[in-house]
C-alpha positions, -999 to +999 in steps of 0.1 A: +250+196-033+226+219-024+237+236+009+219+247+036+238+265+066+216+263+099+220+303+105+195+303+069+165+293+089+161+325+106+168+348+072+145+327+052+112+331+080+093+298+099+089+274+068+107+247+074+112+213+054+119+188+069+137+158+045+156+125+052+196+132+059+210+115+021+177+135+005+190+150-028+224+144-013+253+137-043+278+127-020+256+102-008+265+068-017+240+049+002+208+063-018+190+034-014+165+047+012+157+080-006+125+090-015+110+066-037+142+055-053+141+088-074+177+101-090+192+124-064+192+156-096+153+149-089+150+151-054+177+184-056+151+198-083+124+195-060+141+210-030+153+241-055+115+244-055+108+248-018+139+268-015+125+291-040+097+292-021+114+308+011+113+266+031+146+261+051+154+226+041+162+206+079+178+172+074+169+145+100+148+172+120+121+165+142+086+174+129+066+193+155+036+202+136+041+242+141+023+262+113+046+264+083+067+229+090+063+203+063+078+168+056+087+153+024+098+117+024+099+111+059+075+082+059+103+062+055+123+068+086+088+072+104+078+036+090+104+012+094+096-007+063+057-012+069+032+017+065+010-001+088+025+021+113+013+054+098-019+044+085-024+035+126-012+066+136-033+084+108-064+066+117-058+074+154-052+111+147-083+115+124-110+092+135-114+081+097-128+044+103-111+016+088-119-018+080-120-040+116-086-051+121-092-091+139-067-097+168-052-130+170-087-142+197-109-129+170-095-147+142-095-181+165-134-175+167-133-187+131-159-159+116-148-160+079-142-145+053-106-125+070-084-111+049-049-114+057-023-086+043+015-083+049+019-054+054+058-051+044+046-054+005+027-032-015+013-031-049-017-052-036+014-079-032+002-110-005-033-104+002-054-135+005-089-141+011-095-168+041-130-185+033-124-218+056-110-233+085-090-250+058-076-220+042-068-203+078-051-235+090-032-234+060-017-202+064-007-202+100+010-235+093+031-221+067+037-193+088+050-208+119+066-234+100+090-208+089+125-219+078+120-254+086+099-255+051+130-261+036+139-294+057+109-309+045+124-319+014+147-347+020+120-361+041+107-394+033+077-387+056+067-359+042+025-367+043+026-375+075+049-348+093+021-318+068-006-336+089+010-329+121+015-296+113-019-297+104-033-310+136-010-288+155-026-256+138-061-268+143-055-274+182-035-243+181-007-265+192+030-256+184+052-275+205+062-300+175+098-296+164+083-291+130+072-252+141+098-230+138+085-205+161+064-212+189+046-180+199+019-167+186+032-132+184+044-141+152+014-140+134+011-103+148+034-095+118+005-096+093-028-081+091-065-098+096-092-076+085-127-080+085-136-088+045-155-056+030-180-067+007-183-038-022-216-027-039-210-040-075-201-075-086-166-063-089-141-056-068-134-022-061-107+004-044-107+041-045-078+064-046-079+102-036-049+123-045-045+148-015-019+169-002-008+176+033-028+206+037-061+190+030-064+201-010-078+172-029-065+170-063-082+142-084-095+107-075-106+075-088-125+042-083-102+010-097-126-022-102-107-058-112-103-065-144-128-100-139-158-104-115-156-115-081-151-150-079-139-155-113-098-150-105-079-165-079-044-164-069-025-192-086+015-195-094+020-229-112+052-220-126+078-234-107+114-230-120+139-260-106+113-286-097+073-295-100+073-298-068+071-263-050+085-277-012+120-287-036+115-257-053+123-233-024+149-256-010+173-252-041+163-218-051+159-181-035+120-187-045+102-168-009+080-195+006+051-175-003+048-195-032+038-222-009+005-206-007-006-201-042+007-231-057-018-255-063+001-289-052+013-271-023+000-288+009-001-251+020-020-235-010-046-213+001-068-216-031-076-175-020-098-156-047-083-123-060-096-093-040-076-062-049-083-036-078-053-014-073-037-006-107-002-026-103-026-058-101-046-052-132-070-029-121-090-005-142-095+033-131-129+049-135-118+091-134-142+111-108-134+142-126-170+147-137-166+135-174-190+113-183-185+075-188-194+057-217-179+023-209-211+005-200-198-018-171-180+009-158-209+030-159-231+005-139-203+003-113-205+040-105-245+031-105-235+006-077-211+030-060-239+059-055-223+080-084-235+095-111-220+081-144-224+111-167-209+135-139-189+110-116-172+128-087-156+121-053-186+118-030-180+147-005-177+122+027-152+104+005-132+136-001-134+150+038-118+116+048-088+124+024-088+156+037-083+150+071-058+123+062-037+141+040-034+172+071-023+139+093+001+131+069+018+164+070+050+151+095+055+122+064+045+137+035+037+167+013+013+147-007-004+111-006-025+088-024-051+080+002-069+046-008-103+037+005-128+009+001-165+013-001-191-009+019-225-020+008-239+007+030-217+032+005-197+042+036-158+047+026-135+034+048-096+039+050-076+013+035-043+028+035-020+058+026+006+060+001+035+087+002+046+081-033+020+075-060+029+077-094+016+107-105-002+114-141-012+149-155-050+143-152-047+136-115-030+168-107-048+187-132-026+202-157-030+198-191+003+189-210+013+175-246+031+140-242+058+155-266+067+185-245+070+162-213+098+139-234+113+174-244+119+183-209+140+155-203+116+145-175+095+111-169+058+119-168+056+108-132+088+131-122+073+162-144+038+159-123+056+156-092+074+185-100+043+210-114+025+195-078+051+205-054+050+241-072+016+242-064+019+232-025+053+253-018+034+281-028+011+279-005 
């Protein structure tokens, strides 16, 4: 374990790195909250790089924003399980535009389509497009019924109960015994946003890698593998039964399957609108190299980007730089996600504080066999190279 006596701070000068209490601590047995679940040996390597660059390591301290201060992995502590709070803080400090977030009162005005997200999920999971009142009714019913869902399976009059539930939602009356939650504040755990229509035939988003000093390293546009409207969010596979309500009653599966199973009374039949890599998205690098795929070329043209010299739009790079600086008290680098509307204005979606890194993203050329011989995973190798650059600033 690396030791950090407090009297070393004055000796090392004003450069201070704030980290979580257990980060890089071999003696800690509860490492589940460590930065992206990395093994402690890798965490120690990263800390040594900062120390060699003259940083004093302070555990569980308070970042104040002074010159020379930097945070690494603190976003876990600050987020409290949801990055929504951090994204809000970034937006407030930078004034970078985002898709309009809808209040519950605005949701009730029934202006469709509406995007709903679970901010505690990542990788494009639990993001639904609600295109009409019936879909909104089913989503709200699923949320407000809550744990009472498991009581439905042994009811002989299921259809009547479900219809009464739906009628309660349509009239915004949650007095029925079948509503586990009575207060609309339960819906505030979710994000309701306006739907942003992207320029091309495909769902698209952007990822820009930037450090806490505002330097932009790379960018890419990620498109969905299928055209808009060609893929829905459907989960037809059940493990124990042919009925989704019975399924959740006997298994540990989450209630979320009721929104995705065609036989469920809460089925949303939502279009799949995400395009990120975790959901099978196809990445188009914006590093200046010509793009030869005809579909990718057209996607770039539709977004106002030259397919023969594709680069990050300047307005997006500037906004990403501002976000990186605003996140200095959260992490040393961040992957910033944008969505571009049909006016070609890039809107901030979210900040990803532990993006998987590749050599191209951080601007290094390295052979695969060299990475293998190092004993590191590719992302770890790239993170070490990136931190070497950031720590030297």
